[in-house]
GULUMVO-942309 format. One record per residue: residue number from 1; chain; z, x, y of N, C-alpha, C in turn. Coordinates in pm, whole numbers, padded with zeros to 5 digits, always signed. Each point is the difference from the previous one (the first is absolute). Last residue first. Layout:
N
<rec NUM; "A"; <Z; X; Y>; <Z; X; Y>; <Z; X; Y>> ...
***
This chain:
130
<rec 130; "A"; <+00781; -03570; +01403>; <+00013; -00105; +00091>; <+00003; -00136; -00072>> <rec 129; "A"; <+00164; +00441; -00274>; <-00150; -00064; +00051>; <+00057; -00127; +00079>> <rec 128; "A"; <+00251; +00482; -00129>; <+00029; -00153; +00018>; <-00154; -00063; +00048>> <rec 127; "A"; <+00261; +00481; -00252>; <-00098; -00056; +00061>; <-00013; -00154; +00033>> <rec 126; "A"; <+00351; +00450; -00048>; <-00007; -00113; -00044>; <-00156; -00047; +00091>> <rec 125; "A"; <+00092; +00527; -00097>; <+00048; -00108; +00090>; <-00049; -00130; -00068>> <rec 124; "A"; <+00131; +00439; -00260>; <-00101; -00089; +00027>; <+00019; -00119; +00111>> <rec 123; "A"; <+00244; +00510; -00065>; <+00000; -00144; -00037>; <-00133; -00056; +00048>> <rec 122; "A"; <+00075; +00518; -00163>; <-00021; -00062; +00118>; <+00028; -00157; -00035>> <rec 121; "A"; <+00029; +00288; -00322>; <+00082; +00098; +00088>; <-00009; -00071; +00127>> <rec 120; "A"; <-00176; -00134; -00441>; <+00145; -00056; +00028>; <+00051; +00080; +00110>> <rec 119; "A"; <-00444; +00017; -00251>; <+00088; +00094; -00047>; <+00150; -00015; +00061>> <rec 118; "A"; <-00358; -00237; +00167>; <-00014; -00043; -00161>; <+00098; +00088; -00048>> <rec 117; "A"; <-00048; +00061; +00439>; <+00027; -00136; -00011>; <+00011; -00021; -00154>> <rec 116; "A"; <-00213; +00375; +00149>; <+00137; +00002; +00019>; <+00091; -00094; -00033>> <rec 115; "A"; <-00473; -00023; -00027>; <+00071; +00087; -00111>; <+00131; +00017; +00037>> <rec 114; "A"; <-00243; -00214; +00347>; <-00009; -00065; -00141>; <+00054; +00059; -00109>> <rec 113; "A"; <-00047; +00232; +00376>; <+00099; -00085; +00040>; <+00009; -00086; -00129>> <rec 112; "A"; <-00343; +00310; -00003>; <+00116; +00045; -00016>; <+00123; -00087; +00013>> <rec 111; "A"; <-00512; -00018; -00088>; <+00084; -00081; +00027>; <+00154; +00042; -00005>> <rec 110; "A"; <-00455; +00339; +00071>; <+00069; -00093; -00113>; <+00111; -00079; +00068>> <rec 109; "A"; <-00444; +00390; +00086>; <+00125; -00072; +00066>; <+00024; -00103; -00105>> <rec 108; "A"; <-00332; +00451; +00073>; <+00079; -00100; -00082>; <+00103; -00072; +00065>> <rec 107; "A"; <-00460; +00387; +00024>; <+00100; -00075; +00084>; <+00040; -00124; -00101>> <rec 106; "A"; <-00273; +00511; -00094>; <+00034; -00150; -00021>; <+00130; -00071; +00087>> <rec 105; "A"; <-00418; +00448; -00113>; <+00095; -00036; +00093>; <+00049; -00169; -00025>> <rec 104; "A"; <-00309; +00258; -00265>; <+00023; +00105; +00083>; <+00138; -00028; +00090>> <rec 103; "A"; <-00282; -00141; -00512>; <+00102; -00052; +00118>; <+00052; +00111; +00084>> <rec 102; "A"; <-00481; +00054; -00263>; <+00133; +00019; -00022>; <+00104; -00072; +00116>> <rec 101; "A"; <-00508; +00062; -00049>; <+00035; -00073; -00112>; <+00155; +00000; -00040>> <rec 100; "A"; <-00214; +00186; +00414>; <-00048; +00061; -00134>; <+00050; -00046; -00123>> <rec 99; "A"; <+00264; -00217; +00367>; <-00117; +00117; +00028>; <-00022; +00077; -00131>> <rec 98; "A"; <+00259; -00468; +00224>; <-00033; +00060; -00124>; <-00111; +00108; +00050>> <rec 97; "A"; <+00459; -00348; +00178>; <-00115; +00088; +00020>; <-00057; +00089; -00097>> <rec 96; "A"; <+00317; -00469; -00012>; <-00013; +00134; -00030>; <-00120; +00049; +00043>> <rec 95; "A"; <+00405; -00378; +00068>; <-00156; +00035; +00061>; <-00003; +00130; -00067>> <rec 94; "A"; <+00374; -00432; -00133>; <-00055; +00132; -00002>; <-00130; +00009; +00067>> <rec 93; "A"; <+00428; -00356; -00058>; <-00103; +00019; +00049>; <-00049; +00132; +00017>> <rec 92; "A"; <+00378; -00339; -00296>; <-00037; +00141; +00032>; <-00134; -00015; +00068>> <rec 91; "A"; <+00454; -00287; -00203>; <-00125; -00015; +00039>; <-00025; +00129; +00077>> <rec 90; "A"; <+00362; -00119; -00412>; <-00036; +00059; +00131>; <-00161; -00008; +00023>> <rec 89; "A"; <+00447; -00182; -00308>; <-00140; -00007; +00020>; <-00001; +00039; +00142>> <rec 88; "A"; <+00426; +00040; -00423>; <-00067; -00015; +00138>; <-00164; -00014; -00002>> <rec 87; "A"; <+00512; -00005; -00311>; <-00154; +00007; -00014>; <-00060; -00025; +00156>> <rec 86; "A"; <+00488; +00229; -00135>; <-00053; -00124; +00047>; <-00168; +00009; -00012>> <rec 85; "A"; <+00377; +00331; -00061>; <-00027; -00056; -00125>; <-00077; -00154; +00041>> <rec 84; "A"; <+00177; +00380; +00260>; <+00087; -00131; +00018>; <-00032; -00102; -00122>> <rec 83; "A"; <+00025; +00552; +00175>; <-00054; -00080; -00074>; <+00061; -00139; +00004>> <rec 82; "A"; <+00087; +00339; +00407>; <+00011; -00010; -00137>; <-00060; -00101; -00055>> <rec 81; "A"; <-00165; +00246; +00419>; <+00040; -00147; -00018>; <+00026; +00023; -00160>> <rec 80; "A"; <-00234; +00336; +00275>; <+00167; -00010; +00020>; <+00052; -00104; -00041>> <rec 79; "A"; <-00472; +00024; -00048>; <+00041; +00062; +00147>; <+00147; -00030; +00002>> <rec 78; "A"; <-00049; -00132; -00446>; <-00145; -00011; +00086>; <+00059; +00003; +00129>> <rec 77; "A"; <+00204; +00083; -00553>; <+00017; +00005; +00135>; <-00136; +00013; +00104>> <rec 76; "A"; <+00005; -00255; -00496>; <+00018; +00124; +00077>; <+00036; +00007; +00115>> <rec 75; "A"; <-00149; -00401; -00222>; <+00084; +00071; -00099>; <+00070; +00149; +00033>> <rec 74; "A"; <-00282; -00471; +00156>; <+00072; +00084; +00064>; <+00109; +00086; -00071>> <rec 73; "A"; <-00495; -00270; -00129>; <+00164; -00024; -00007>; <+00068; +00131; +00073>> <rec 72; "A"; <-00518; -00252; +00081>; <+00077; +00095; -00075>; <+00153; -00024; -00011>> <rec 71; "A"; <-00554; -00111; +00266>; <+00145; -00059; -00096>; <+00053; +00128; -00073>> <rec 70; "A"; <-00415; -00059; +00427>; <+00090; +00081; -00098>; <+00080; -00067; -00048>> <rec 69; "A"; <-00494; -00101; +00236>; <+00142; -00043; -00049>; <+00052; +00093; -00076>> <rec 68; "A"; <-00435; +00037; +00404>; <+00059; -00027; -00141>; <+00138; -00033; -00004>> <rec 67; "A"; <-00489; +00103; +00300>; <+00130; -00091; +00023>; <+00057; -00005; -00154>> <rec 66; "A"; <-00336; +00348; +00274>; <+00021; -00071; -00122>; <+00138; -00068; +00018>> <rec 65; "A"; <-00464; +00294; +00228>; <+00140; -00064; +00028>; <+00011; -00098; -00119>> <rec 64; "A"; <-00321; +00470; +00108>; <+00012; -00104; -00066>; <+00154; -00067; +00028>> <rec 63; "A"; <-00442; +00362; +00206>; <+00178; -00057; +00007>; <-00020; -00124; -00079>> <rec 62; "A"; <-00391; +00270; +00139>; <+00077; +00091; -00043>; <+00158; -00051; -00018>> <rec 61; "A"; <-00397; -00356; +00066>; <-00016; +00143; +00047>; <+00094; +00080; -00116>> <rec 60; "A"; <+00166; -00436; -00044>; <-00091; +00010; +00097>; <-00038; +00127; +00031>> <rec 59; "A"; <+00273; -00369; -00366>; <-00050; +00125; +00038>; <-00109; +00002; +00097>> <rec 58; "A"; <+00445; -00308; -00231>; <-00119; -00009; +00095>; <-00041; +00169; +00034>> <rec 57; "A"; <+00339; -00329; -00366>; <-00060; +00099; +00030>; <-00114; -00012; +00098>> <rec 56; "A"; <+00449; -00290; -00227>; <-00103; +00005; +00063>; <-00045; +00136; +00022>> <rec 55; "A"; <+00358; -00098; -00282>; <-00028; -00135; +00040>; <-00116; -00005; +00060>> <rec 54; "A"; <+00228; +00344; -00373>; <-00069; +00003; +00129>; <-00050; -00150; +00030>> <rec 53; "A"; <+00447; +00218; -00258>; <-00128; -00100; -00012>; <-00056; +00020; +00127>> <rec 52; "A"; <+00391; +00299; -00299>; <-00090; -00047; +00120>; <-00102; -00095; -00035>> <rec 51; "A"; <+00528; +00179; -00196>; <-00149; -00043; -00031>; <-00082; -00055; +00136>> <rec 50; "A"; <+00509; +00288; -00231>; <-00103; -00035; +00111>; <-00120; -00054; -00025>> <rec 49; "A"; <+00431; +00140; -00228>; <-00090; -00084; -00056>; <-00097; -00069; +00103>> <rec 48; "A"; <+00330; +00319; +00096>; <-00054; +00043; -00118>; <-00113; -00092; -00049>> <rec 47; "A"; <+00260; +00095; +00450>; <-00061; -00106; -00053>; <-00074; +00020; -00130>> <rec 46; "A"; <+00246; +00366; +00242>; <+00057; -00114; +00057>; <-00024; -00133; -00092>> <rec 45; "A"; <-00254; +00385; -00073>; <+00138; +00004; -00073>; <+00077; -00087; +00046>> <rec 44; "A"; <-00435; +00009; +00176>; <+00002; -00047; -00150>; <+00141; +00022; -00058>> <rec 43; "A"; <-00066; +00131; +00470>; <+00021; -00138; -00041>; <-00016; -00059; -00152>> <rec 42; "A"; <-00009; +00474; +00092>; <+00135; -00053; +00036>; <+00021; -00143; +00010>> <rec 41; "A"; <-00429; +00221; -00057>; <+00081; +00008; -00131>; <+00147; -00054; +00039>> <rec 40; "A"; <-00287; +00065; +00375>; <-00039; -00126; -00098>; <+00081; -00008; -00139>> <rec 39; "A"; <+00052; +00383; +00277>; <+00032; -00120; +00076>; <-00011; -00133; -00088>> <rec 38; "A"; <-00186; +00394; -00142>; <+00133; +00023; -00007>; <+00070; -00124; +00059>> <rec 37; "A"; <-00459; +00044; +00020>; <+00039; -00012; -00122>; <+00156; -00017; -00026>> <rec 36; "A"; <-00190; +00148; +00427>; <-00012; -00151; -00035>; <+00024; -00038; -00107>> <rec 35; "A"; <+00014; +00448; +00063>; <+00121; -00067; +00078>; <-00012; -00146; -00012>> <rec 34; "A"; <-00349; +00260; -00180>; <+00101; +00031; -00054>; <+00130; -00077; +00043>> <rec 33; "A"; <-00419; -00017; +00227>; <+00003; -00098; -00131>; <+00138; +00035; -00071>> <rec 32; "A"; <-00063; +00075; +00548>; <-00012; +00074; -00133>; <+00042; -00100; -00108>> <rec 31; "A"; <+00228; -00105; +00434>; <-00116; +00088; -00012>; <+00002; +00070; -00120>> <rec 30; "A"; <+00227; -00461; +00260>; <+00013; +00095; -00126>; <-00150; +00069; +00013>> <rec 29; "A"; <+00322; -00285; +00377>; <-00148; +00049; -00035>; <+00036; +00090; -00136>> <rec 28; "A"; <+00314; -00416; +00209>; <+00025; +00139; -00057>; <-00165; +00017; -00046>> <rec 27; "A"; <+00184; -00442; +00142>; <-00031; +00090; +00110>; <+00024; +00155; -00029>> <rec 26; "A"; <+00009; -00411; -00298>; <+00126; +00052; +00067>; <-00013; +00098; +00105>> <rec 25; "A"; <-00390; -00192; -00270>; <+00062; -00086; +00075>; <+00155; +00024; +00041>> <rec 24; "A"; <-00389; +00392; -00079>; <+00077; -00123; -00080>; <+00080; -00084; +00080>> <rec 23; "A"; <-00419; +00373; +00021>; <+00070; -00066; +00066>; <+00067; -00117; -00055>> <rec 22; "A"; <-00259; +00471; -00196>; <+00047; -00145; -00022>; <+00078; -00048; +00102>> <rec 21; "A"; <-00394; +00399; -00117>; <+00114; -00043; +00103>; <+00017; -00139; -00034>> <rec 20; "A"; <-00234; +00405; -00314>; <+00006; -00119; +00039>; <+00126; -00001; +00091>> <rec 19; "A"; <-00216; +00370; -00223>; <+00039; -00001; +00122>; <+00017; -00153; +00056>> <rec 18; "A"; <-00158; +00078; -00423>; <+00092; +00103; -00012>; <+00052; -00019; +00146>> <rec 17; "A"; <-00263; -00414; -00154>; <-00046; +00165; +00044>; <+00135; +00066; -00008>> <rec 16; "A"; <-00086; -00454; -00303>; <+00047; +00064; +00103>; <-00026; +00140; +00038>> <rec 15; "A"; <-00098; -00298; -00407>; <-00075; -00048; +00116>; <+00042; +00059; +00115>> <rec 14; "A"; <+00147; +00163; -00445>; <-00164; -00041; +00002>; <-00050; -00043; +00127>> <rec 13; "A"; <+00453; +00081; -00070>; <-00051; +00120; -00041>; <-00139; -00006; +00030>> <rec 12; "A"; <+00226; -00390; +00018>; <+00050; +00080; +00137>; <-00088; +00141; -00044>> <rec 11; "A"; <+00034; -00275; -00379>; <-00094; -00057; +00105>; <+00007; +00070; +00124>> <rec 10; "A"; <+00330; +00101; -00321>; <-00166; +00052; -00056>; <-00077; -00056; +00133>> <rec 9; "A"; <+00442; -00127; +00032>; <-00035; +00163; +00025>; <-00124; +00028; -00009>> <rec 8; "A"; <+00092; -00437; -00095>; <+00022; +00004; +00132>; <-00027; +00154; +00019>> <rec 7; "A"; <+00065; -00141; -00409>; <-00135; -00024; +00034>; <-00004; +00026; +00134>> <rec 6; "A"; <+00415; +00097; -00167>; <-00085; +00100; -00067>; <-00171; -00072; +00047>> <rec 5; "A"; <+00356; -00270; +00120>; <+00025; +00123; +00061>; <-00108; +00086; -00049>> <rec 4; "A"; <+00027; -00392; -00236>; <-00045; -00027; +00133>; <-00003; +00132; +00096>> <rec 3; "A"; <+00190; +00009; -00447>; <-00159; -00005; +00001>; <-00051; -00023; +00137>> <rec 2; "A"; <+00446; +00265; -00072>; <-00021; -00142; -00027>; <-00154; +00021; +00030>> <rec 1; "A"; <+00303; +00416; -00117>; <-00074; -00057; +00121>; <-00070; -00139; -00075>> 
***
């Protein structure tokens, strides 16, 4: 297991409630920390050098919103897409509901179209300034 994946799994055990509900960017809800770790493990398998940078974070009451950037190299299958060996940058927005010091619910959206363009699966339209 790479260092990033190992650190993520350890942090997940410390920060997430066992009954975590994760509403991800592709419209599939994940119930339970075990399935969440399994799902996120697939992301680390697809992008073994995955690196996250927090760009902004705002907290109010029992919720935290975070805007962050992921970078990595597509080295393994991702959502049925064979490895392209392309370096990508993904922008992500996450909102987390916290209860009793643990993440209990998370909503995540990322720039899926931008990712697909970077992987060469969707053409990037030309942009012409006036």
